[in-house]
C-alpha positions as CSV (number, residue, x, y, z in Angstrom):
1,M,76.9,95.3,112.1
2,A,77.8,92.4,109.9
3,L,78.4,92.9,106.2
4,Q,75.7,91.6,104.1
5,V,74.9,90.6,100.5
6,G,75.3,93.5,98.2
7,D,77.8,95.3,100.6
8,K,81.4,96.2,99.3
9,A,84.2,94.2,101.1
10,P,86.9,96.3,102.9
11,E,90.1,97.0,100.7
12,V,92.7,95.9,103.3
13,L,92.0,92.3,104.4
14,G,95.1,91.7,106.6
15,I,98.4,90.0,107.0
16,N,99.1,86.5,105.7
17,Q,101.1,83.6,107.1
18,D,104.2,85.1,105.5
19,G,103.8,88.5,107.0
20,N,102.5,90.0,103.5
21,E,99.6,92.4,103.5
22,I,96.7,91.1,101.5
23,R,94.3,93.5,99.8
24,L,91.0,93.0,98.0
25,T,92.6,94.4,94.8
26,D,95.1,91.4,94.9
27,F,92.0,89.4,93.7
28,A,90.9,91.9,91.0
29,G,88.9,90.0,88.3
30,K,88.6,87.0,90.6
31,K,85.9,85.8,93.0
32,L,86.9,85.2,96.6
33,V,85.9,82.7,99.2
34,L,86.6,84.5,102.5
35,Y,86.0,82.2,105.4
36,F,86.4,83.1,109.1
37,Y,87.1,80.2,111.5
38,P,87.8,80.1,115.3
39,K,91.2,78.4,115.6
40,D,94.0,76.5,113.8
41,N,94.4,72.8,114.6
42,T,91.0,72.3,116.2
43,P,88.8,69.5,114.9
44,G,86.0,71.7,113.3
45,C,88.5,74.2,111.8
46,T,90.8,71.5,110.4
47,A,87.8,69.6,108.9
48,Q,86.6,72.9,107.2
49,A,90.1,73.9,106.0
50,C,90.8,70.4,104.6
51,S,87.3,70.4,102.9
52,L,88.1,73.7,101.1
53,R,91.5,72.2,100.3
54,D,89.9,69.1,98.7
55,E,87.5,71.3,96.6
56,Y,90.3,73.8,95.8
57,A,90.7,72.8,92.1
58,V,86.9,73.0,91.6
59,L,86.6,76.4,93.3
60,R,89.6,77.7,91.1
61,G,87.8,76.4,88.0
62,K,84.8,78.5,88.9
63,G,87.0,81.6,89.3
64,Y,87.4,81.6,93.0
65,E,90.4,82.1,95.3
66,V,90.2,81.0,98.9
67,L,91.3,83.0,101.9
68,G,90.9,81.9,105.6
69,V,90.8,84.2,108.6
70,S,91.2,83.6,112.3
71,V,92.8,85.4,115.3
72,D,95.8,83.0,115.3
73,S,99.4,84.2,114.8
74,T,101.1,84.2,111.4
75,A,103.4,81.5,112.9
76,S,100.4,79.4,113.8
77,H,99.0,79.8,110.3
78,R,102.3,78.7,108.7
79,K,102.2,75.6,110.7
80,F,98.7,74.9,110.0
81,I,99.2,75.3,106.3
82,E,102.3,73.0,106.3
83,K,100.6,70.3,108.4
84,Y,97.5,70.0,106.2
85,D,99.1,71.1,102.8
86,L,96.6,74.0,102.4
87,P,97.0,75.8,99.0
88,F,95.6,79.0,100.1
89,N,96.6,82.0,102.3
90,L,95.4,82.4,105.9
91,I,95.1,85.9,107.4
92,S,96.1,86.7,111.0
93,D,93.4,88.9,112.4
94,S,94.9,89.1,115.9
95,D,93.5,92.6,116.6
96,K,90.1,91.5,115.3
97,T,89.8,94.5,112.8
98,L,88.7,92.4,109.9
99,S,86.4,90.2,112.0
100,E,84.7,93.3,113.4
101,Q,84.3,94.9,110.0
102,F,82.6,91.7,108.7
103,G,80.7,91.1,111.9
104,T,82.1,87.7,112.6
105,W,83.5,88.5,116.1
106,G,80.7,88.1,118.6
107,E,79.0,86.3,121.5
108,K,79.2,82.5,121.6
109,K,78.2,80.1,124.2
110,L,80.3,77.2,125.7
111,Y,78.4,75.0,128.2
112,G,75.8,77.7,128.6
113,K,78.3,80.4,129.4
114,P,78.7,83.4,127.0
115,Y,82.1,84.5,125.6
116,M,83.4,86.5,122.8
117,G,84.9,84.6,119.8
118,M,84.9,84.1,116.0
119,L,81.6,83.2,114.5
120,R,82.3,80.7,111.7
121,T,81.2,82.6,108.6
122,T,81.9,82.4,105.0
123,F,81.5,85.3,102.4
124,L,81.5,84.8,98.7
125,I,82.8,88.0,97.1
126,D,82.4,88.7,93.4
127,E,85.0,90.1,90.9
128,N,84.1,93.6,91.9
129,G,84.5,93.1,95.6
130,I,80.8,92.9,96.4
131,I,79.5,90.2,98.7
132,E,77.3,87.9,96.7
133,K,76.5,85.2,99.4
134,V,77.0,84.6,103.1
135,F,77.0,81.2,104.9
136,T,76.1,81.9,108.5
137,P,77.5,79.9,111.4
138,K,74.2,77.8,111.4
139,E,74.7,77.0,107.7
140,V,78.4,76.1,107.7
141,N,79.0,72.3,107.6
142,T,82.6,72.1,108.5
143,K,83.2,68.6,106.9
144,E,81.4,69.4,103.7
145,H,82.1,73.1,103.5
146,G,84.1,72.9,100.2
147,K,81.2,71.2,98.5
148,Q,78.8,73.8,100.0
149,V,80.8,76.6,98.6
150,A,81.5,75.0,95.2
151,G,77.9,74.2,94.6
152,P,76.7,71.6,92.1
153,P,79.1,70.6,89.4
154,A,78.9,72.5,86.1
155,P,76.8,70.7,83.5
């Protein structure tokens, strides 16, 4: 069952590109953009990561940290971060523990054939670790996702 608005996010989020454990408490007092994506260095995932990179200063100004999650290895994440100058951590969820907790590992279709994979989903988590918004796979616009998450500019 996917986590939903109002649910508490899990404490242990996973291992980042440098092999360090990332915990929800690392973001105490901050809001978190936790986005799940299928694969490093693919067109849609690269567009999404770069869109979040391009809006990173705006997101930080609104109190958010950004954290990406895929099943790629820590080495793949390091290369992806370096190649696209991403200013945020990426979690390696190779055992799918976090994806399964959040309900983002599920059935997809490619050319009409079902297979299991990462469902592109973004969770906005408040300062207390509570999910305040979910962007479902149908709602995520990879090229404009940074703007989707940041919302309208502050007045």
